[in-house]
C-alpha positions in Angstrom: -11.5 31.6 -2.7 -10.3 33.9 -5.5 -9.0 31.9 -8.4 -5.4 32.8 -9.3 -3.9 32.2 -12.7 -0.7 30.0 -12.5 1.5 33.0 -13.5 0.1 35.2 -10.8 0.3 32.5 -8.2 4.0 31.8 -9.1 4.7 35.5 -8.8 3.0 35.6 -5.4 5.0 32.6 -4.2 8.3 34.1 -5.5 7.9 37.3 -3.5 6.9 35.8 -0.2 9.3 33.9 2.1 7.6 30.8 3.3 9.8 29.5 6.1 9.6 25.8 6.7 7.3 25.0 3.8 9.7 25.0 0.9 13.5 24.8 0.6 14.3 26.0 -2.9 13.1 25.8 -6.5 15.4 23.3 -8.4 17.8 24.9 -10.9 19.2 22.0 -12.8 18.8 18.2 -13.1 18.3 16.1 -10.1 15.5 14.8 -7.8 12.6 17.2 -6.9 9.2 17.1 -5.3 5.8 18.5 -6.3 4.4 21.2 -3.9 1.0 21.8 -5.4 -2.2 19.8 -4.8 -2.3 18.6 -8.4 0.5 19.2 -10.9 0.0 18.8 -14.6 2.5 16.9 -16.7 2.4 18.2 -20.3 3.7 16.6 -23.5 5.6 19.7 -24.3 6.9 22.8 -22.4 4.3 25.5 -22.1 0.7 25.9 -21.2 -0.4 24.8 -24.7 1.1 21.3 -24.2 -1.5 18.6 -23.7 -1.9 17.2 -20.2 -0.7 13.6 -20.1 -1.0 13.0 -16.4 -1.4 14.7 -13.0 0.9 14.3 -10.0 -0.2 14.6 -6.4 1.6 16.8 -3.9 4.7 15.3 -2.5 5.5 13.2 -5.5 9.2 12.8 -6.3 10.4 13.3 -9.9 13.7 13.1 -11.7 14.6 16.3 -13.7 16.2 15.7 -17.0 16.6 19.3 -18.4 15.3 22.8 -17.8 14.4 25.3 -20.5 12.7 28.7 -20.7 9.5 29.2 -22.6 6.7 31.8 -22.4 8.8 33.7 -19.8 8.8 30.8 -17.5 11.0 27.8 -16.8 9.9 24.3 -17.6 11.5 21.0 -16.4 11.5 17.8 -18.3 10.7 15.2 -15.7 10.6 11.4 -15.3 8.4 9.7 -12.8 9.6 6.3 -11.6 7.9 3.4 -9.9 8.2 4.0 -6.1 9.3 0.4 -5.4 11.2 -0.4 -8.6 13.0 2.6 -9.9 13.8 0.8 -13.2 10.1 0.9 -14.1 9.1 4.2 -15.8 5.7 5.6 -14.9 5.3 8.8 -16.9 7.3 11.6 -18.4 6.7 15.1 -19.6 7.1 18.8 -18.8 6.2 20.6 -15.5 6.3 24.3 -14.6 9.5 24.3 -12.4 7.9 26.7 -9.9 5.7 23.8 -8.7 8.8 21.7 -7.7 11.0 21.9 -4.7 14.3 20.4 -3.6 12.8 19.0 -0.3 9.8 16.8 0.1 6.9 18.8 1.6 5.2 17.7 4.8 1.9 18.6 6.4 3.3 19.9 9.6 5.6 22.5 8.0 2.9 23.4 5.4 0.4 24.1 8.2 2.9 26.2 10.1 3.8 28.2 7.0 0.1 28.8 6.4 -0.4 30.2 9.9 2.6 32.4 9.6 1.8 33.7 6.1 0.7 37.4 6.1 -1.3 37.0 2.9 -4.8 35.6 3.0 -4.6 34.0 -0.4 -1.3 32.3 0.6 -2.9 31.1 3.9 -5.7 29.4 2.0 -3.3 27.9 -0.6 -0.9 26.4 1.9 -3.8 25.1 4.1 -5.2 23.4 1.1 -1.9 21.7 0.4 -1.4 20.7 4.0 -4.8 19.0 3.9 -3.9 17.2 0.7 -0.8 15.9 2.5 -2.7 14.7 5.5 -6.5 14.5 5.1 -6.8 12.7 8.4 -5.5 15.6 10.4 -8.1 17.2 12.7 -5.7 20.1 13.3 -5.5 21.0 9.6 -9.3 20.6 9.2 -9.9 22.9 12.2 -7.5 25.5 10.8 -9.2 25.5 7.4 -12.6 25.8 9.1 -11.3 28.9 11.0 -10.4 30.4 7.6 -13.8 29.6 6.3 -15.6 31.1 9.3 -13.5 34.3 8.9 -14.5 34.8 5.3 -17.2 32.4 4.0 -17.7 34.4 0.8 -14.0 34.2 -0.1 -13.3 30.6 0.8 -15.7 28.7 -1.5 -12.9 26.5 -2.8 -11.7 25.6 0.7 -15.3 24.8 1.7 -15.6 22.4 -1.2 -12.3 20.8 -0.5 -12.9 20.4 3.2 -16.4 18.9 2.4 -14.9 16.5 -0.1 -12.3 15.3 2.4 -14.9 15.0 5.2 -17.1 12.9 2.9 -14.2 10.6 1.9 -15.7 7.1 2.0 -14.5 3.9 0.5 -15.9 3.2 -3.0 -19.1 1.2 -3.2 -20.1 1.6 -6.9 -17.7 -0.8 -8.6 -19.5 -3.7 -10.3 -16.9 -6.4 -9.5 -15.5 -7.2 -6.0 -11.8 -6.6 -6.3 -8.9 -7.2 -3.9 -5.7 -5.1 -4.2 -2.3 -5.0 -2.6 -0.9 -1.7 -1.5 2.9 -1.4 -1.0 5.0 1.7 -0.6 2.8 4.0 -2.7 1.6 1.5 -5.3 -1.9 -0.1 -5.6 -2.0 -3.2 -7.8 -5.0 -5.4 -8.7 -4.5 -8.7 -7.0 -7.7 -10.8 -7.2 -11.4 -10.7 -7.9 -14.4 -12.3 -6.0 -17.5 -13.6 -7.7 -20.1 -15.9 -6.2 -17.8 -16.5 -3.2 -15.0 -17.7 -5.5 -11.7 -15.9 -5.6 -9.6 -15.7 -8.7 -6.0 -14.3 -8.7 -5.3 -11.8 -11.5 -2.0 -11.9 -13.3 -0.7 -10.2 -16.5 -1.9 -6.9 -17.8 -5.1 -5.3 -16.5 -7.8 -3.8 -18.7 -7.0 -0.4 -20.2 -9.3 1.6 -17.8 -10.8 -0.3 -14.9 -12.7 1.7 -12.4 -9.8 1.8 -9.9 -7.7 3.8 -12.3 -9.7 6.9 -11.6 -7.8 9.3 -9.4 -9.0 10.4 -5.9 -11.0 7.3 -5.1 -10.7 5.9 -1.6 -10.4 2.2 -0.7 -10.5 0.5 2.7 -7.3 -1.2 3.9 -7.3 -4.2 6.2 -5.1 -6.3 8.5 -7.0 -9.5 8.7 -10.6 -8.5 9.0 -9.7 -5.3 10.9 -9.9 -2.1 9.0 -6.7 0.0 9.3 -7.2 3.1 7.1 -7.8 4.4 3.7 -5.9 4.2 0.4 -6.4 7.0 -2.1 -5.6 6.5 -5.8 -3.5 9.4 -7.1 -2.1 8.8 -10.6 -2.5 6.4 -13.4 0.6 4.7 -14.7 1.4 4.7 -18.4 0.2 1.3 -19.6 2.4 1.2 -22.7 5.5 1.3 -20.4 4.6 -1.9 -18.5 4.7 -5.6 -19.1 2.9 -6.7 -15.9 -0.4 -6.1 -14.1 -0.9 -2.4 -14.3 -0.6 -0.5 -10.9 -1.6 2.9 -9.9 0.2 5.4 -7.7 -1.7 5.7 -4.4 -1.3 7.1 -0.8 -2.0 5.3 2.5 -3.8 7.1 5.3 -3.8 5.0 8.5 -6.6 5.3 11.0 -5.7 7.7 13.8 -4.0 5.9 16.7 -3.0 2.8 14.6 0.2 1.3 16.0 2.8 0.1 13.5 5.5 -2.6 14.1 8.8 -1.2 15.2 10.9 0.1 12.3 7.9 0.1 9.9 6.9 3.5 8.4 3.3 4.1 7.2 4.6 5.2 3.8 6.3 1.8 3.4 3.5 -0.4 4.7 2.1 -3.4 2.8 -1.6 -3.9 3.3 -4.6 -5.7 1.8 -7.1 -3.3 0.1 -10.6 -4.0 -1.1 -13.4 -2.2 -3.0 -16.0 -3.9 -0.8 -16.5 -4.1 3.0 -15.1 -7.3 4.6 -17.1 -9.2 7.1 -16.9 -7.6 10.6 -14.0 -8.8 12.6 -14.9 -11.9 14.6 -13.1 -12.8 17.8 -10.5 -15.6 17.4 -9.0 -17.4 20.3 -5.6 -16.2 21.3 -2.8 -18.7 20.6 -1.9 -20.5 23.9 1.1 -22.5 25.0 -1.0 -25.6 24.6 -1.9 -24.7 21.0 1.8 -24.3 20.2 2.5 -27.6 21.7 -0.3 -29.3 19.7 1.0 -27.7 16.4 4.6 -28.8 17.1 3.5 -32.4 17.9 1.4 -32.6 14.7 4.2 -31.2 12.7 6.8 -33.7 14.1 4.4 -36.5 13.1 4.1 -35.1 9.6 7.9 -34.7 9.2 8.5 -38.3 10.1 6.4 -39.3 7.0 8.5 -37.1 4.6 11.4 -38.4 2.5 14.6 -39.0 4.4 16.5 -36.4 2.3 14.2 -33.6 3.5 13.5 -34.9 7.1 16.8 -33.8 8.6 16.6 -30.1 7.6 12.9 -29.9 8.7 13.7 -31.3 12.1 16.5 -28.8 12.6 14.1 -25.9 11.6 11.3 -27.2 13.9 13.6 -27.6 16.9 14.9 -24.1 16.3 18.5 -25.2 16.0 21.0 -22.7 14.6 22.0 -24.2 11.2 23.6 -21.1 9.8 25.8 -18.3 11.1 23.5 -15.8 9.5 20.2 -16.2 11.4 18.1 -18.6 13.3 14.6 -19.8 12.6 11.7 -17.3 12.6 8.5 -18.7 14.3 5.0 -17.2 14.0 1.6 -18.3 15.1 -1.8 -17.5 13.6 -5.5 -18.4 14.2 -8.5 -18.1 11.9 -12.2 -19.0 11.7 -12.9 -22.4 10.1 -16.6 -21.9 9.7 -19.6 -20.1 11.2 -20.1 -22.8 13.8 -17.3 -21.5 15.9 -14.6 -23.9 14.9 -11.1 -22.4 14.3 -7.8 -23.4 12.7 -4.3 -22.8 14.0 -1.2 -22.1 12.0 2.4 -22.7 13.1 5.0 -21.3 10.8 8.8 -22.0 10.9 10.9 -20.1 8.4 14.6 -20.4 7.8 16.7 -18.1 5.5 15.4 -16.6 2.2 16.0 -17.2 -1.5 18.4 -14.3 -1.6 20.4 -15.6 1.4 20.7 -19.0 -0.2 22.0 -17.5 -3.3 24.3 -14.7 -1.9 25.1 -15.8 1.7 25.6 -19.5 1.2 22.8 -20.5 3.5 22.2 -24.3 3.0 18.5 -24.0 2.0 15.3 -21.9 2.3 12.3 -23.3 4.1 8.9 -22.1 5.2 6.9 -24.8 7.0 3.3 -23.6 7.2 1.3 -26.2 9.3 -2.5 -25.8 9.5 -4.4 -27.6 12.3 -8.2 -27.6 12.1 -10.4 -27.9 15.1 -12.7 -31.0 15.1 -16.2 -31.1 16.5 -14.9 -32.7 19.7 -12.5 -29.7 20.2 -9.3 -31.6 19.2 -7.1 -30.6 16.3 -6.0 -32.5 13.2 -3.4 -31.4 10.6 -5.1 -30.3 7.4 -4.2 -31.3 3.9 -2.2 -28.5 2.2 0.2 -28.0 5.1 3.9 -28.3 4.3 6.9 -26.4 3.0 5.0 -23.8 1.0 8.0 -21.4 0.2 5.6 -18.6 1.2 5.1 -16.9 4.6 1.7 -16.1 6.2 0.7 -12.5 6.3 -2.7 -12.8 7.9 -6.0 -14.7 8.0 -9.0 -12.9 6.5 -12.5 -13.8 5.3 -12.5 -12.4 1.7 -15.8 -14.1 0.6 -18.0 -13.6 3.7 -18.7 -17.3 4.0 -17.4 -17.6 7.6 -14.1 -19.3 6.6 -11.0 -17.2 6.7 -8.6 -17.4 3.8 -4.8 -17.4 4.4 -3.0 -14.5 2.8 0.7 -15.2 2.1 3.8 -13.4 0.9 6.1 -15.5 -1.3 9.7 -14.2 -1.3 11.8 -14.1 -4.4 15.4 -13.0 -5.3 16.6 -9.5 -4.5 14.0 -9.1 -1.8 11.2 -9.1 -4.4 8.0 -11.0 -3.5 4.5 -11.8 -4.7 1.3 -12.6 -2.9 -0.9 -15.7 -2.9 -4.0 -16.9 -1.2 -4.9 -20.3 0.3 -8.6 -21.1 0.4 -10.3 -24.0 2.2 -11.6 -26.5 -0.4 -13.5 -29.7 -0.2 -10.5 -31.8 0.7 -8.1 -29.3 2.2 -6.3 -26.0 1.7 -5.6 -25.1 -1.9 -3.9 -22.3 -3.8 -6.4 -19.9 -5.4 -6.3 -20.3 -9.1 -4.7 -17.6 -11.3 -6.2 -16.0 -14.4 -4.1 -14.1 -16.9 -5.4 -10.8 -18.3 
């Protein structure tokens, strides 16, 4: 592909109508979106400004002001945390021709590429479409058709397509790390050494391996791989007071089904820099299993203090104790060891910390009851069961020892949450210890 200088490329885009790909270049302050594969953020307006960060295509920014310099228009932009807009990520100057008033999408970008009468524009838009959706076979096939038509002029496309085709989860990081991905942010969550898990809290090191852009990591639901997460932009460490995250993008495996109402861009998923043990079959939860869990839980409740017993019984019996919502019940199973024994989880959740505070619900409760299979096939309630104030997300073997850990989300006020892990210890299920960085 012929290399175009930014000014020449801007001129080309300005004189060609690209129906469906872009709406309009922003004129004043407001929200805008990047439309190039990688957009440089500079510390001052103009090409001489030092590059402080790079934004991926489709990133949203807040424009503060627009000035003219070097016969071009530059926008002062602010990048916010995708989940918490009060947290700044980066700021600087961007050539405004690389911004648009509407968020680009791969389908429209591909259609615009096919309709473009200019070969350079076809290649440029196809490259951007692939950046938006590297899992698309249709986009890859279109790029391959451009390469077949002009191999000598499409060297850049050949390299890009080859890089995307070779995308593999990282395998060269010296420490096994577990991350959580949520709505465009990848955050270091825990580390695994010698089959021991340690939760990571506080600030992360200045430049761990996963801060490098364009690295792929495998996402999981339980022990089942669900897609890839690609790192896209480092977040300014000086602006943060907590474990440093990185902007990232989630690419689900083709055909993956999402729960009703859940969008891939908003998904929460477990991410690792090492392959988890292959998914092992776990017995489906039966009506008999549910009955066993409920019986064991009733026996446990009878042993609790009288002041707590009444509410627990109401929750377990699924009695409506608030006009806002009823009890939410979920069931899980996991592998207890490599001998084939399993454990069952019955979870009864009522209300939330926010509803207790704002909606006058009487209390928040999350009974997580773990029953372990004995050698004779029966089940016994395990130590560590109880009102954990956390809700089970999945069971997953993070240490490859044959025993699944329990991955939980712990709700907080204002719909915030943090994640914890229960691991089977010598005497029962214990919270994984935390280490501050």
